C-alpha positions as CSV (number, residue, x, y, z in Angstrom):
1,M,104.5,133.9,110.8
2,K,106.0,136.7,108.5
3,S,107.1,138.9,111.3
4,E,108.9,136.3,113.5
5,L,111.4,135.2,109.8
6,K,112.3,138.9,109.5
7,K,114.4,138.6,112.4
8,Y,116.7,136.3,110.8
9,D,117.3,138.5,107.8
10,N,119.7,141.1,109.4
11,L,121.8,138.7,111.5
12,N,125.7,138.8,111.4
13,A,127.5,136.2,109.5
14,D,128.2,134.1,112.9
15,D,124.6,133.8,113.9
16,A,123.4,133.6,109.9
17,Q,125.9,130.1,110.2
18,F,124.5,129.5,113.7
19,I,121.1,129.4,112.0
20,S,121.8,127.5,108.8
21,D,123.9,124.6,110.6
22,I,120.8,123.7,113.2
23,K,118.2,124.2,110.3
24,A,121.0,121.7,108.2
25,I,120.9,118.8,111.5
26,V,117.3,118.7,111.8
27,Y,117.2,118.3,108.3
28,T,119.5,115.8,108.0
29,A,117.8,113.6,111.3
30,K,114.2,113.9,109.8
31,Q,115.8,113.0,106.0
32,K,117.8,110.1,107.5
33,A,114.0,108.8,109.6
34,Y,112.1,109.0,106.6
35,Q,115.1,106.6,104.5
36,A,115.5,104.2,107.8
37,A,111.5,103.8,107.9
38,D,111.7,103.2,104.1
39,L,114.4,100.9,103.9
40,F,113.0,98.7,106.5
41,Q,109.4,98.3,105.3
42,V,111.0,97.3,101.8
43,A,113.1,95.3,104.0
44,A,110.6,93.7,105.9
45,N,107.6,93.2,102.4
46,W,110.5,91.7,101.1
47,L,111.1,88.8,104.1
48,V,107.6,88.6,104.6
49,G,106.6,87.4,100.4
50,K,109.7,85.4,100.9
51,R,108.5,83.5,103.9
52,I,105.3,82.7,102.2
53,I,107.1,81.7,99.3
54,E,108.7,79.3,101.8
55,Q,105.8,78.3,103.3
56,E,103.8,77.5,100.0
57,Q,106.5,74.8,99.3
58,H,105.4,72.6,102.4
59,G,102.0,72.3,100.5
60,R,101.1,69.3,98.8
61,E,97.9,71.2,96.9
62,R,99.7,74.8,96.8
63,A,96.8,76.9,94.7
64,E,94.4,75.8,98.3
65,Y,97.8,75.7,100.8
66,G,98.9,79.0,99.6
67,K,95.4,80.9,99.5
68,R,95.8,79.1,102.9
69,I,98.9,80.7,104.0
70,I,97.7,84.3,103.0
71,E,94.8,84.2,105.0
72,L,96.7,82.7,108.0
73,A,99.3,85.4,107.6
74,S,97.3,88.2,107.5
75,E,95.1,87.6,110.2
76,A,98.1,87.2,112.4
77,L,99.5,89.7,111.6
78,T,96.1,92.3,111.5
79,A,96.0,90.9,115.3
80,E,99.3,91.8,116.1
81,Y,100.2,95.7,113.8
82,G,96.8,96.3,113.0
83,K,95.5,97.6,109.4
84,G,97.8,97.7,106.5
85,Y,98.1,93.6,106.4
86,S,95.1,92.3,104.1
87,A,95.0,89.5,101.9
88,T,95.8,91.3,99.0
89,T,98.4,93.3,100.7
90,L,100.6,89.8,101.7
91,R,99.4,88.8,97.6
92,N,101.4,91.8,96.8
93,F,104.9,91.3,99.3
94,R,104.4,87.8,97.4
95,K,104.5,89.5,94.1
96,F,107.3,91.4,95.4
97,Y,109.9,88.7,96.1
98,L,109.0,86.9,93.3
99,A,110.0,89.9,90.7
100,F,112.7,91.3,92.7
101,R,114.3,88.0,93.9
102,G,117.5,89.5,92.9
103,L,118.0,91.9,95.9
104,Q,120.6,91.6,98.4
105,I,118.4,92.6,100.9
106,Q,121.2,91.9,104.3
107,Q,123.9,93.9,102.8
108,A,121.5,97.0,102.1
109,V,119.9,97.4,105.6
110,V,123.4,96.2,107.4
111,A,125.6,99.1,105.3
112,E,123.2,101.4,106.7
113,F,122.1,100.0,110.6
114,K,125.0,97.9,111.1
115,S,125.3,99.5,115.6
116,C,121.6,98.4,115.7
117,F,122.4,95.1,115.7
118,L,126.1,95.1,117.0
119,N,124.3,92.6,120.5
120,Q,121.8,90.9,118.5
121,Q,121.5,88.5,116.2
122,P,121.2,89.2,112.7
123,L,118.1,90.9,111.0
124,L,118.8,88.3,107.9
125,A,120.7,85.8,106.6
126,E,124.5,86.4,106.5
127,S,124.0,84.1,102.8
128,P,123.5,86.4,99.8
129,T,120.2,85.4,97.7
130,T,120.6,82.9,95.0
131,I,118.4,82.1,92.3
132,S,118.8,79.0,90.6
133,G,122.4,78.6,92.4
134,K,123.5,81.6,91.0
135,E,124.9,84.9,93.0
136,C,122.4,87.9,92.7
137,V,124.0,90.9,91.1
138,Y,122.2,94.0,92.4
139,P,122.2,95.3,96.2
140,M,118.6,96.8,97.1
141,P,118.9,100.6,96.5
142,N,118.8,102.7,99.9
143,N,116.9,105.5,98.5
144,L,113.8,103.9,97.2
145,S,110.3,103.1,99.3
146,W,107.9,100.6,99.1
147,M,105.7,103.1,96.9
148,H,108.3,102.9,94.4
149,Y,108.7,99.1,93.8
150,E,104.5,98.8,94.2
151,R,105.1,101.0,90.8
152,L,107.8,99.0,89.5
153,M,105.6,95.6,89.8
154,R,103.5,96.9,87.2
155,V,106.3,97.1,84.7
156,K,106.0,93.7,82.8
157,N,109.2,94.1,80.8
158,E,112.2,92.7,83.6
159,D,115.1,94.5,81.4
160,E,112.7,98.1,81.4
161,R,111.7,97.5,85.3
162,D,115.4,96.6,85.8
163,W,116.4,99.6,84.2
164,Y,113.8,102.2,85.5
165,L,114.9,100.4,89.6
166,R,118.7,101.1,88.5
167,E,117.8,104.7,87.3
168,A,115.4,105.8,89.7
169,S,118.0,105.3,92.5
170,T,120.8,106.4,91.1
171,E,119.4,109.9,90.4
172,N,117.7,110.0,93.3
173,W,114.0,109.9,91.5
174,S,110.9,110.6,93.9
175,Y,107.8,108.7,93.7
176,R,106.2,111.1,91.4
177,T,108.9,111.0,89.0
178,L,109.2,107.7,88.7
179,D,105.7,107.2,87.8
180,R,105.7,109.6,85.5
181,N,108.5,108.5,83.7
182,I,106.9,105.2,83.2
183,G,103.5,106.2,82.2
184,S,105.3,108.5,79.4
185,Q,107.4,106.1,78.2
186,Y,111.0,107.5,79.2
187,Y,112.4,104.5,79.2
188,H,111.6,103.5,75.0
189,R,111.6,107.1,73.9
190,L,115.5,106.9,74.7
191,L,116.1,103.9,73.2
192,Q,114.5,104.7,70.1
193,T,116.1,108.1,70.8
194,P,119.7,108.4,68.7
195,E,122.9,109.3,71.3
196,S,123.6,112.5,69.7
197,K,120.0,113.8,71.1
198,R,119.3,111.6,74.4
199,G,120.2,114.8,76.6
200,E,117.5,116.6,75.2
201,V,115.1,113.8,76.0
202,V,116.4,113.7,79.6
203,D,116.7,117.7,80.0
204,E,112.8,117.6,79.2
205,M,112.1,114.9,81.5
206,Q,114.2,116.6,84.2
207,R,112.1,120.2,83.6
208,L,109.0,118.4,83.4
209,T,109.4,116.4,87.2
210,A,111.3,119.4,88.6
211,D,108.2,119.8,90.9
212,Y,107.8,116.4,91.6
213,Q,111.4,116.1,93.5
214,K,111.2,119.4,95.8
215,D,111.2,118.1,99.4
216,R,110.5,114.1,98.4
217,H,111.3,113.4,102.5
218,K,108.0,114.3,104.1
219,F,108.4,111.7,106.4
220,L,104.6,112.0,108.1
221,R,103.0,113.2,105.6
222,N,103.1,110.2,103.6
223,P,100.4,107.8,104.5
224,V,102.1,104.9,103.5
225,V,105.2,104.7,105.9
226,A,102.6,106.5,109.0
227,E,100.5,102.9,108.9
228,F,104.0,100.9,108.5
229,L,105.1,102.4,111.7
230,G,102.4,102.0,113.2
231,F,100.6,105.8,113.4
232,S,97.2,106.7,113.5
233,Q,95.7,108.2,110.4
234,D,93.5,111.0,112.8
235,A,93.7,114.9,111.3
236,A,96.4,115.1,114.2
237,Y,98.6,113.1,110.8
238,S,97.1,113.8,107.9
239,E,99.0,116.2,105.1
240,T,96.2,119.0,106.1
């Protein structure tokens, strides 16, 4: 492999630019494919959770009816799409919707993939999600995966959870970076640090998570995305 790479060491400027361009094209395509899978997976999970809540509200004995709805949904989705839709997973989708009802799912999806639906019915409702009659105020980030949201759901304080959501999206944190920052109480440490010294805390965080940010778009190496897309989890698709 090393001998094959050596032949690119002495390229002229024009050929070197050519190699750089085609690598950039392929990398960008893979990155966008990964991002698209993440975006639609998150949107689908949120919508399933929303639909479960809506269906539960039709039942009189809500606890018993809710359990039946979850089991019914799990059986139907598993029969159609295979594993990945257990009752436990669907309860997590339900929890996701309840924790993030404010996400404007439709706007984010259509903004990224409007051309996919030019000749089809809209994927989602045109009106923004509302809570208690008030319009929600934050769009769904287009760079956070389902794994990000699963971790965020374990943050109980709503203000803290929303802060991590915004920071993870703005700073393009990988899942591992988000997980480490939540575990190290990054939010609370920043609040307790005088404003003049917060830069030191930020610098430390970036240094300690630098390795986590490398090559964050590993498409088929993510088993969650692979499962969502229906890829087999055999050795051909494993990280090894």
